[in-house]
C-alpha atoms as one frame of an Amber mdcrd trajectory, in Angstrom:
protein
  11.813  -9.012   4.989   8.527  -9.149   3.448   5.044  -6.841   3.320   1.996
  -8.269   4.115  -1.077  -9.127   1.342  -3.005  -6.469   3.343  -0.073  -4.323
   2.244   0.619  -5.508  -1.148  -3.347  -5.037  -1.788  -3.345  -1.275  -0.107
  -0.463  -0.213  -2.766  -2.163  -1.889  -5.542  -5.572  -0.373  -5.002  -3.724
   3.385  -5.054  -1.495   2.614  -7.740  -5.019   1.942  -9.467  -6.300   5.241
  -8.126  -3.423   6.796  -9.377  -4.547   5.519 -13.263  -8.014   7.362 -13.093
  -9.765  10.867 -11.921 -13.485   9.358 -11.635 -14.574   6.986  -8.998 -13.823
   3.427  -9.257 -15.717   0.154  -7.134 -14.339  -1.895  -5.204 -16.068  -4.351
  -7.125 -14.513  -2.976 -10.246 -10.842  -2.926  -8.148 -11.387  -6.374  -7.118
 -12.041  -7.622 -10.411  -9.208  -6.301 -11.907  -6.786  -7.852  -9.953  -8.618
 -10.992  -8.991  -8.761 -10.744  -5.381 -11.634 -10.987  -2.446 -13.848  -7.438
  -2.656 -14.051  -8.299   1.102 -10.630  -8.192   1.695  -9.885  -4.974  -0.479
 -13.498  -3.696   1.367 -10.683  -4.352   4.299  -7.946  -2.258   2.966  -9.960
   0.551   1.468 -11.422   1.444   4.601  -8.080   0.901   6.482  -6.728   3.630
   3.403  -9.830   5.839   3.947  -8.794   6.208   7.735  -5.838   6.797   6.762
  -6.656   9.814   4.304  -5.454   8.228   1.632  -8.767   8.137  -0.292 -12.054
   9.829  -0.395 -15.338   7.502  -0.407 -18.092   7.899  -1.073 -21.847   6.038
  -1.165 -24.400   5.455  -3.491 -25.293   5.754  -7.042 -22.725   7.724  -7.904
 -20.490   6.509  -5.301 -16.737   4.765  -5.056 -13.289   5.289  -4.163 -10.824
   8.070  -5.436  -7.168   9.273  -4.313  -7.356  12.128  -1.511  -4.638  13.968
  -2.568  -2.142  13.841  -5.571  -0.142  11.133  -6.550   2.878  12.819  -6.099
   1.728  13.949  -2.780   1.681   9.801  -1.819   4.928   8.671  -0.693   5.202
   4.547  -1.308   7.700   4.206   2.359   4.664   6.351   4.186   2.403   4.152
   2.999   4.396   0.909   3.726   4.789   2.388   7.646   1.077   3.050   7.705
  -0.209  -0.609   6.506   1.813  -2.619   8.277   0.980  -3.922  11.539   4.941
  -4.704  12.697   8.302  -4.012  11.254  10.168  -6.010  13.453  12.590  -8.231
  11.447  14.081 -10.327  14.159  12.968 -11.348  17.794  15.154  -8.449  19.628
  13.481  -5.636  18.211  10.277  -6.562  20.043  10.520  -4.727  23.668   9.776
  -9.296  24.857  12.834 -10.176  23.962  13.974 -13.763  25.315  17.185 -13.721
  22.523  19.824 -15.151  25.323  22.463 -13.528  23.228  20.653  -9.748  22.731
  22.873  -7.240  24.931  26.360  -8.555  22.834  25.120  -9.255  19.658  24.749
  -7.374  15.753  22.722  -8.722  14.358  19.754  -6.448  15.470  22.057  -3.015
  14.458  22.498  -4.486  10.795  19.352  -5.673  10.997  17.831  -2.402  11.931
  20.180  -0.563   9.257  19.231  -3.053   6.284  15.450  -1.771   7.404  15.736
   2.127   8.095  17.974   1.726   3.989  14.447  -0.105   2.512  12.331   2.059
   4.111  14.577   4.962   3.216  14.244   3.950  -0.679  10.656   3.439  -0.706
  10.131   6.737   0.803  12.892   7.979  -2.938   9.216   6.938  -4.958   5.607
   8.685  -5.194   2.759   6.633  -6.534   3.607   8.501  -9.641   6.659   7.268
  -9.696   4.697   3.907  -9.646   2.760   4.872 -12.909   4.557   7.543 -14.577
   6.409   5.103 -17.013   3.360   2.360 -17.519   0.224   4.489 -17.315  -1.159
   3.433 -21.115  -0.094  -0.232 -20.008  -1.716  -0.798 -16.472  -4.535   1.371
 -17.559  -5.221  -1.139 -20.391  -5.107  -3.570 -17.499  -6.804  -2.096 -15.071
  -9.632  -0.344 -16.611 -12.801  -1.306 -15.029 -15.430  -2.546 -18.398 -17.426
  -0.516 -19.655 -21.077  -1.545 -20.014 -23.502  -0.297 -23.093
């Protein structure tokens, strides 16, 4: 299984926000990760729509977590951000595989996906930053001016 870049960016945004009590700009986050500001804007918009982040416009604006990092489950974020978790064709309603009625592959993949997501559900955003907080802050800290 492979998550999309969109979900990867969403998790990165949430990790960075979990490290900072203050608002961060999309430009600062894009610069810290070396990724497109345009893509990050779309990701942040979706995270806001889903209730993970709050945004504020203006000179003192930016993005911050809408709730505690300890209350955000990684598995839930992945489920919310991934458009399609179907691992094989038979997960879809328009399956055209001739052996689907007799094949156990779907059962195996369903179990694997369930266990994968259950494992992600065991972790919160706080868990992802707890042990390496200082190092992550140093790497992701936006530059200070003056």
